[in-house]
C-alpha positions in Angstrom: 5.4 -1.9 0.8 3.3 -3.5 -1.9 3.6 -0.3 -4.0 7.4 -0.3 -3.6 7.6 -4.0 -4.4 5.5 -3.6 -7.5 7.7 -0.7 -8.7 10.9 -2.7 -8.2 9.4 -5.7 -10.1 8.4 -3.4 -13.0 11.9 -1.9 -13.2 13.8 -5.2 -13.1 11.2 -7.3 -15.0 11.0 -5.0 -18.1 14.5 -5.9 -19.5 14.0 -9.6 -18.8 10.7 -9.5 -20.7 12.3 -7.5 -23.5 15.1 -10.0 -23.8 12.7 -12.9 -24.0 10.6 -11.4 -26.8 10.9 -13.3 -30.1 12.4 -10.3 -32.0 15.7 -9.1 -33.4 16.6 -5.4 -33.5 18.5 -4.5 -36.6 20.3 -1.1 -37.1 21.5 -0.9 -40.7 22.5 1.5 -43.5 19.4 2.7 -45.4 18.7 1.1 -48.7 20.9 -2.0 -48.5 18.7 -4.8 -47.1 15.6 -5.3 -49.2 12.2 -5.4 -47.5 11.5 -8.8 -49.2 14.6 -10.3 -47.4 13.4 -9.1 -44.0 9.9 -10.5 -44.7 11.4 -13.8 -45.8 13.5 -14.1 -42.6 10.4 -13.3 -40.5 8.3 -16.0 -42.3 11.0 -18.7 -42.1 12.2 -18.0 -38.6 9.1 -16.7 -36.8 11.3 -13.9 -35.5 10.0 -10.3 -35.8 12.5 -7.8 -37.1 12.5 -4.3 -35.7 14.4 -2.5 -38.4 15.9 1.0 -38.2 18.4 2.8 -40.4 21.2 5.3 -40.2 23.0 7.4 -42.9 26.5 7.7 -41.4 28.8 5.6 -39.2 29.2 8.6 -36.9 25.4 8.7 -36.1 25.4 4.9 -35.5 28.5 5.1 -33.3 27.3 8.0 -31.3 24.0 6.4 -30.5 25.6 3.2 -29.2 28.3 5.0 -27.4 25.9 7.4 -25.6 23.7 4.6 -24.1 26.0 1.6 -24.2 23.7 0.0 -26.7 20.0 1.1 -26.7 18.8 -2.4 -27.4 20.2 -3.3 -30.8 21.1 -6.9 -31.7 22.6 -6.4 -35.2 24.5 -3.3 -36.4 26.3 -2.6 -39.8 29.4 -0.5 -39.3 32.0 0.1 -42.1 35.4 -1.4 -41.7 37.1 1.4 -39.9 34.3 1.6 -37.4 34.5 -2.1 -36.8 38.1 -1.5 -36.0 37.3 1.4 -33.6 34.4 -0.3 -31.9 36.2 -3.6 -31.3 39.2 -1.8 -29.8 36.8 0.0 -27.5 35.0 -3.2 -26.3 31.7 -2.3 -28.0 31.3 -5.5 -29.9 30.6 -9.1 -29.0 33.1 -11.7 -30.0 31.4 -14.0 -32.6 30.7 -17.7 -31.9 31.2 -19.0 -35.5 29.9 -22.4 -34.5 26.5 -20.7 -34.7 27.2 -19.5 -38.3 27.0 -22.6 -40.5 27.1 -20.5 -43.7 30.2 -18.5 -42.7 32.3 -20.5 -45.2 30.3 -19.0 -48.1 32.4 -15.8 -47.7 35.2 -14.9 -50.2 38.6 -15.4 -48.5 39.7 -12.0 -50.0 37.4 -10.4 -47.4 38.4 -12.4 -44.4 41.1 -11.6 -41.8 41.4 -8.0 -43.0 43.4 -5.6 -40.8 40.3 -4.0 -39.4 39.3 -7.3 -37.8 41.9 -10.1 -37.9 40.3 -13.5 -37.8 36.8 -11.9 -38.2 36.3 -12.3 -34.5 33.8 -9.4 -34.5 32.4 -8.9 -38.0 30.7 -10.5 -41.0 31.3 -8.8 -44.3 28.0 -7.9 -46.0 28.6 -5.5 -48.9 31.8 -3.9 -50.3 33.2 -1.7 -53.1 36.2 0.1 -54.4 36.9 3.8 -54.7 38.5 4.6 -58.1 38.4 6.9 -61.1 35.4 7.3 -63.4 35.6 8.8 -66.9 33.1 9.6 -69.6 34.7 8.6 -72.9 32.7 11.2 -74.8 35.1 13.7 -73.2 38.3 11.9 -72.3 39.7 8.5 -73.5 39.9 6.0 -70.6 43.3 4.8 -71.9 44.7 8.3 -70.9 44.0 7.6 -67.2 45.7 5.0 -65.1 46.6 6.6 -61.8 45.2 9.1 -59.2 48.2 11.3 -60.0 46.8 11.8 -63.6 44.0 13.9 -62.1 46.4 16.8 -61.4 46.9 17.4 -65.1 45.9 20.8 -66.4 43.5 19.3 -69.0 41.1 18.5 -66.1 40.8 22.2 -64.9 37.3 22.6 -63.4 36.3 19.1 -64.6 36.6 16.8 -61.6 34.0 15.4 -59.2 35.4 14.4 -55.8 33.5 12.4 -53.3 32.2 14.6 -50.4 34.1 12.3 -47.9 37.2 13.2 -45.9 38.9 9.9 -45.7 38.2 9.0 -49.4 39.7 12.2 -50.8 42.7 12.2 -48.5 43.3 8.5 -49.3 43.8 9.5 -52.9 46.4 12.1 -52.1 48.1 9.8 -49.6 48.5 7.1 -52.3 49.9 9.6 -54.7 52.5 10.4 -52.1 53.2 6.8 -51.5 51.6 6.6 -48.0 48.9 4.3 -46.7 45.3 5.3 -46.9 45.3 4.8 -43.1 48.2 7.1 -42.3 48.0 8.8 -38.9 51.4 10.7 -39.2 50.6 14.4 -38.8 53.4 15.4 -41.3 52.1 13.0 -43.9 48.5 14.2 -43.4 49.7 17.8 -43.9 51.6 16.8 -47.1 48.4 15.2 -48.4 46.5 18.4 -47.6 49.0 20.5 -49.5 48.9 18.0 -52.4 45.1 18.4 -52.5 45.4 22.2 -52.5 47.3 21.9 -55.8 44.3 19.9 -57.1 41.7 22.6 -56.2 41.7 24.3 -59.7 40.7 21.0 -61.2 37.8 20.3 -58.8 34.4 21.2 -60.1 32.3 19.7 -57.3 32.4 17.7 -54.0 29.4 15.3 -53.9 28.4 11.8 -52.9 25.3 11.9 -55.1 27.4 9.9 -57.6 24.8 8.1 -59.6 22.7 11.2 -60.7 25.9 13.2 -61.5 27.2 10.4 -63.7 23.9 9.8 -65.5 23.2 13.5 -66.0 26.8 14.1 -67.1 27.3 17.0 -64.6 30.9 15.8 -64.3 33.0 13.9 -66.8 35.9 12.6 -64.8 36.8 12.1 -61.1 36.3 9.9 -58.1 33.5 7.4 -57.7 32.5 4.0 -56.2 32.6 1.1 -58.6 29.0 0.0 -57.8 27.7 3.4 -58.8 29.6 3.5 -62.0 28.3 0.0 -62.9 24.7 1.2 -62.3 25.2 4.4 -64.2 26.8 2.5 -67.1 23.4 1.0 -67.9 22.2 4.5 -68.6 25.4 5.8 -70.2 27.6 3.2 -71.8 30.4 5.7 -72.4 31.3 5.5 -68.7 34.4 3.6 -67.6 35.8 2.7 -64.2 39.6 2.6 -63.5 41.3 0.9 -60.6 44.2 3.3 -60.0 47.6 1.7 -60.3 48.9 3.8 -57.3 46.4 2.1 -55.0 42.9 2.6 -53.8 40.4 2.1 -50.9 38.4 -1.1 -50.5 35.4 -0.3 -48.3 33.4 -3.0 -46.5 30.2 -2.7 -44.6 29.9 -5.5 -42.0 27.3 -7.0 -39.7 28.3 -7.2 -36.0 26.6 -7.9 -32.7 27.0 -5.0 -30.2 27.8 -5.6 -26.6 24.8 -6.3 -24.4 22.6 -7.3 -27.3 19.3 -8.4 -25.7 18.4 -11.1 -28.3 21.7 -12.9 -29.1 20.1 -16.1 -30.2 18.0 -14.3 -32.8 20.9 -12.2 -33.8 22.8 -15.4 -34.8 19.7 -16.6 -36.7 19.6 -13.4 -38.6 23.4 -13.4 -39.4 23.3 -17.0 -40.6 20.3 -16.3 -42.8 22.1 -13.3 -44.4 25.1 -15.6 -45.0 23.0 -18.0 -47.2 24.0 -18.0 -50.8 20.5 -17.5 -52.1 20.0 -14.5 -49.8 23.3 -12.9 -50.8 22.2 -13.2 -54.4 18.8 -11.6 -53.7 20.5 -8.7 -51.8 23.1 -8.1 -54.6 20.5 -8.0 -57.3 18.5 -5.5 -55.3 21.1 -3.0 -54.0 23.6 -3.6 -56.9 26.6 -3.6 -54.5 29.2 -6.3 -54.8 28.7 -9.1 -52.4 31.6 -10.7 -50.4 29.6 -13.9 -50.4 31.4 -16.1 -53.0 28.7 -18.7 -53.0 26.1 -16.0 -53.6 28.2 -14.3 -56.3 28.3 -17.6 -58.2 24.5 -17.6 -58.4 24.4 -14.1 -60.1 23.7 -13.7 -63.8 27.0 -14.0 -65.8 26.8 -10.4 -67.0 27.1 -9.3 -63.3 29.3 -12.0 -61.7 31.8 -11.7 -64.6 31.8 -7.9 -64.8 35.3 -6.6 -64.0 33.9 -3.3 -62.8 31.8 -5.0 -60.1 34.1 -8.0 -59.4 37.7 -7.2 -60.2 40.3 -9.9 -60.2 42.2 -11.0 -57.1 45.4 -9.4 -58.6 43.6 -6.0 -58.9 42.2 -6.2 -55.4 45.7 -6.7 -54.0 46.5 -3.1 -55.0 43.7 -2.0 -52.6 43.7 -1.2 -48.9 41.0 -1.8 -46.4 40.2 1.3 -44.3 41.1 1.0 -40.6 40.6 3.4 -37.7 43.3 6.2 -37.6 42.4 7.3 -34.0 40.8 10.5 -32.7 43.8 12.8 -33.0 44.5 11.9 -36.6 40.8 12.1 -37.5 40.6 15.6 -36.0 43.6 16.7 -38.1 42.0 15.3 -41.3 38.8 17.1 -40.5 40.6 20.4 -39.8 42.4 20.2 -43.2 39.2 19.0 -44.9 37.3 22.1 -43.8 40.1 24.4 -45.1 40.2 22.5 -48.4 36.5 22.9 -49.0 36.7 26.6 -48.1 39.2 27.0 -51.0 42.5 26.1 -49.2 
């Protein structure tokens, strides 16, 4: 009887002890939260951070889905996975009374379609997908829209991101559809439009920075943050916000269901929302920050740079990515595989 009782106590006591530990378990994209920021939080709060990283939304989602949260308190999904996970009941509704620095955020990044009222997410970093061009080879003034990339002068010249949703979003905008379209006929039309572009595509890659610096491609699709970083090495680079529309991507913090250390999760979120911390993060990872108070603390050459921080009017041409559903996603992937095999 004593042995059985001891076993039962060990089984049921372990989660309680784990929940009472003064820790916070953070699961984040690699390379976006500086070590110095983690160390500062630990020093100021007395809370130990158990920090682990992922390299794709799919990996993060699968891990939480398989075990109904393996003990994480903070996760960092992109916008369309926030949309998916909130609809599936995988996220905790935020108590904003515990987030005194929430009002530091830029209103342009609040109440987005992927999370109306920001009930489940706190924007952390963001960017725009647009056109890059090396002016040693093509004048920037000759490019204004995604549709320009279909011109014959770009035969075997384009770099496209190795990302299904990003590439299809370009074709969908050229056709006048939303980047979040789930209509099978529209997706097929986008695929056929991309087939027409194949002779112009030199490479699919997401190693944008090295390709831009090494001039392995002279024109194509890129994220604005990478073009800004590469510009420091090659001042002939330009970034264009396509007039036919573009994707705005946002990576967000969220608290998953059944987070074992909610109190510490809120401490961590509120710390990350501080203006001084947002500034430190932006200077380290070079991504735009949605923290307006933090942006105002950045050096003028960054905070006033139109590549990194486009105007409100330009941002209005963009669309936040939302979840398109499993059926549409499978269709995108099927056409994507065909496309990368040559059509």
